[in-house]
C-alpha positions in Angstrom: 20.6 41.9 -24.2 17.2 42.8 -22.7 14.1 43.2 -24.8 12.8 46.7 -25.4 9.6 47.6 -23.6 6.6 48.3 -25.8 5.4 51.9 -26.0 2.9 52.8 -23.3 1.3 55.8 -21.7 3.1 56.8 -18.4 1.2 56.7 -15.2 -0.2 60.2 -14.6 -0.2 62.0 -11.3 -3.9 61.6 -10.8 -3.9 58.0 -11.8 -1.1 57.3 -9.4 -2.9 59.0 -6.6 -6.0 57.0 -7.4 -4.0 53.7 -7.2 -2.5 54.8 -4.0 -5.9 55.3 -2.4 -7.4 52.2 -4.1 -4.6 49.8 -3.2 -3.7 51.3 0.2 -2.4 48.4 2.3 -1.1 46.4 -0.7 2.6 46.7 0.1 3.7 45.7 -3.5 1.6 48.4 -5.1 2.6 51.0 -2.5 6.3 50.2 -3.1 5.9 50.5 -6.8 4.2 53.8 -6.4 6.9 55.1 -4.1 9.6 53.9 -6.6 7.9 56.0 -9.4 7.6 59.0 -7.1 11.3 58.6 -6.1 12.5 58.2 -9.7 10.8 61.1 -11.3 12.6 63.9 -9.5 15.9 62.2 -10.3 15.5 63.2 -13.9 15.3 66.9 -12.9 18.5 66.5 -10.9 20.2 64.8 -13.8 19.3 67.7 -16.0 21.0 70.1 -13.6 24.2 68.0 -13.6 24.1 67.6 -17.4 23.8 71.4 -17.9 26.8 72.0 -15.7 28.9 69.4 -17.6 27.8 70.8 -20.9 28.9 74.4 -19.9 32.3 73.1 -18.9 32.6 71.1 -22.1 31.8 74.1 -24.2 34.0 76.5 -22.1 37.0 74.2 -22.6 36.2 73.8 -26.4 36.4 70.0 -26.3 34.7 69.5 -29.6 31.5 67.7 -30.3 30.1 66.2 -27.1 28.4 63.2 -28.8 27.8 61.3 -25.5 26.5 64.4 -23.8 24.2 65.1 -26.7 22.8 61.6 -26.5 22.2 62.0 -22.7 20.6 65.4 -23.4 18.1 63.8 -25.8 17.3 61.0 -23.4 16.7 63.5 -20.6 14.5 65.6 -22.9 12.5 62.5 -24.0 12.0 61.4 -20.3 11.1 64.9 -19.3 8.4 65.2 -22.1 7.1 61.7 -21.3 6.9 62.2 -17.5 5.8 65.8 -17.5 3.6 66.3 -20.5 2.1 62.9 -21.0 1.7 62.0 -17.3 0.2 65.4 -16.5 3.0 66.4 -14.1 4.2 69.9 -13.6 7.9 70.5 -14.2 10.2 70.6 -11.2 10.7 74.1 -9.8 13.9 75.8 -10.9 16.4 76.9 -8.3 15.0 79.7 -6.2 11.4 78.9 -7.0 9.2 77.7 -4.2 7.6 74.2 -4.4 3.9 74.1 -4.9 1.8 72.5 -2.2 0.2 69.1 -2.9 -3.5 69.3 -3.7 -5.8 67.8 -1.0 
């Protein structure tokens, strides 16, 4: 079994941008930054799928969705951690336009 990571403050958007500029050309740091940028929107997509599964579960009256509830809590925790603590704006909901990146 793997060890749990210690609690730490997530990399904020501005901090990540500063690292990108500071370490430009360091392929390891660039790859790690791209990995973070790639992973963050996936949580928003997972929330959309989760909501769809939860609606079906409730519509079919399948009882207490314990596993779904645990997934919901994990998604909420990651959303809070990445959005609020890292200074990120939440992903736009369907039909909302994306905001342009600051220059």
